Structures are given as C-alpha cells and as structure tokens.
N, C-alpha and C positions, 0 to 999 in steps of 0.2 A: 031491200033488194028487189028489183023488178024482174019477175020471172021471164018476161018477154024480151028483155034486153040482151040476154045471153052473157052479160058481163058479170063477173063475181066481184063482190065487195069484200074488202078486208074486214076481219072481225073487229068488233068494237072492243074497248078495254074490258067491259063486263063479260063479253063472250069469251075473250082470251083467258080471263081469270077462271071462268067456269071450266074451260077446256083444260087448263093447267091443273085445276083442282081434281078433275076426273082422272087425269094422267097420274097425278101424285097418289091418289087413292088406289088406282090400279097397281101402281108400282109397289105400294105398301102391301097390298094383297099378295103380289108375286113374292115379295120378300118373306111374308108370313108363311106362305105355302112352301117356299124353299126350306125354311127352318123346320116345318112340320114333316116334310118329306125326308129331310136328313134324320129326324128322330125315328121315322118309320124304317129307314134303312138300318139303323142300329138295332131296332126291335126285330126286324126280319133276320138280321145276322145272328142274334141270340137264339131265335127259334130254329134257325138252320143248324146251329151247333147242337142244340138239343136233339133234333131229329137224327143227326149224324152220330151222336153219342148213343142213342137208343139202337141205332142200326149196328153199331159196333158191339154193344151188349148182346144183341140178338145173335150176331155171328158167333160170339164166344159161347153163349149158352147152347146154341144149336150144335156147335162142335162138341160140347160135353155130352149132349144126348146121342150124337153119332158115336162117340167113343163108348158110351155106356151100351148102346145097341149092339156094338160089335165086340164087346169085351169077352163075351162067352158065347158058346153055341147053345142056342135055346132049343131045348128038347120038347117043350110044351108050347103050343101056339106059336110056332116059328113064323108063320105067315104074318101074325100080328106084330111080331118083332121086326120083320122086314118092312111092314107098313110104317112102324115108328121110325125106322131108319130113313125111309123115303120122305116122310113128312119133315124130319129134321134136316135132311138134305135140301128139300125145297125151301125151308126157312133160311138156310144159308144162302141159297140163290136170291131170295128176297132181300136179305141184308146186303148182298153184293150189288143188287140193282139199286138199292137206296144209297149205297156208298160210291157208286160209279162216278168217275170224274165227269163233270158237265162242261158245257161251253161257257165262256165268260159272259155273264149277264150283267152288263153295266155300260156306263158311258166310257167310251174308249178315248184315252187322252189325245192320241194323235189325231183322231177324227175331229175332236173338239177344236184342237189348235188349227187344223186345216180349215174348218168351217168358219171360225170366228176371229182368227188372228188379224187378218187384213180385211175384215168385213166392214162394210159401210153402214151396217145396222147400228142402231143406238144401243147403249148398254142396257136400257130397259127392255128392248126387244130381245136381245141376246139372253138376258136372264129369264125372260118368259119362256123362250124356246128351251133353255136348259131345264127349267122346272117341268115342262111337258115331257122332255126326255127322261127325267128322273122318275116321273110317274109311270111311264111305260116300262122302265127298267124294274121298278118295284113290282109292278103287276106281273111281269115275266118271272121274276124271282119267286113271287108268291105261288105262281102256278107250278114252278119247278119244285118248290118246297112241298106243296100239296101232293104232287106225284110221288116224291120220295117218302112222305109220311104214309101214303097208301101202301107202298111196298113194305114199310116197317110193320104196319098193322097186320097186313096179310101174313107176314113172316111170324109175328107173335101168335096169330091164330094157329098157323101150322105147327109152330113149336109147342103150343099148349096141347094140341091134338096128339102130337108125337110123344110128348111126355106122358099123357094119359095112357096111350097104348103101351108105352114101355113099362109103365107101372102095372098095367094089366098083365103083361107077359111075365114080369117079375113075380107078381102075386100068384099067377097060375103055376109058375115054376116052383115056388116055395110050397104051395099047397100040394102040388103033384108029388113032391118028394116024401 
C-alpha cells in the first residue's frame, strides 16, 4: 500500500485470515466472559439470600430483646434497661434497612429488545455489549449487597450490646432482691 496514493488496497488472503482469527478469538473470549458472568450472577444471588436471611434473623432476635426489655418494670438500673431497649430498637431499624425493597438492578428485557431487535449491529457486537451490561449490573448488585450487609453487621453489634445491657439489668435486679 502506498501511503501517498490515498487509495486503500483490499486485504490479502493472509491479512483477512489473520483478521478473522482475531475476531473469532475475541468472540470466544466474549462467550467465555458471558458464561463466567452468569456464574457470578448465581453466586451473587446466593450471597444476597444469605444477607437477607441474616437480616430477618436479626429482626426476630431484636424483637425478642425488646419484648424482654419491656416484660417487667425494672426497679434497679432502669436507665440501663432503657438503653438495652433503645439498642434493640436500633437493631430492628438496621434489619429493616437491610430488608428494604430496592430498585431492580439488572438488564431490563424491554430495553434490550428495543436496543437490539432491529439493530444493524452484528451478533458478536451485540453479545459484547450485553456482556458489558451484565458486568455493570453485577457491580451495582455487589455494591447494594455490601450496603445491606453493613446494615446487618451494625444491627448485630447493636443487638449484642443491647443483650449485654439487658443481662446486666437482670443480674442487678436479681442481686438487688
């Protein structure tokens, strides 16, 4: 090819084969990434279920502590009993924050149909774009999951502190009698 001529030459058979080989290798990588991202979606769903189960457990156990805190009128160290009640109530708030409904994090079917149904893009190009979208969705889901897990951990810390305070109040009540 003469750079001064301004004309482009058609690729030779060897150049075309090299280009096709690179395209096929890229397409194979896209397919592999697509499969791996699908596996990550499944793993992320399992972790999300685990976090939500822990948040539900937190809500129930914090409710038990609230019930125990209000079951009787504490005559000894009443302020500590109230603190236990407040901490257990805050733990319930943390559980509620972790269990809150979130917005749909994912590829939306109608959007994909609108984008690709009548597209002039090649199948390879569409699949590469879908893989990129899946990666963004997984990242958003992981961020949401981390935030929910943080609420659960904070709730368990509050629940532990409330339980300790309730035990202290109970012990002081028993010793005081």
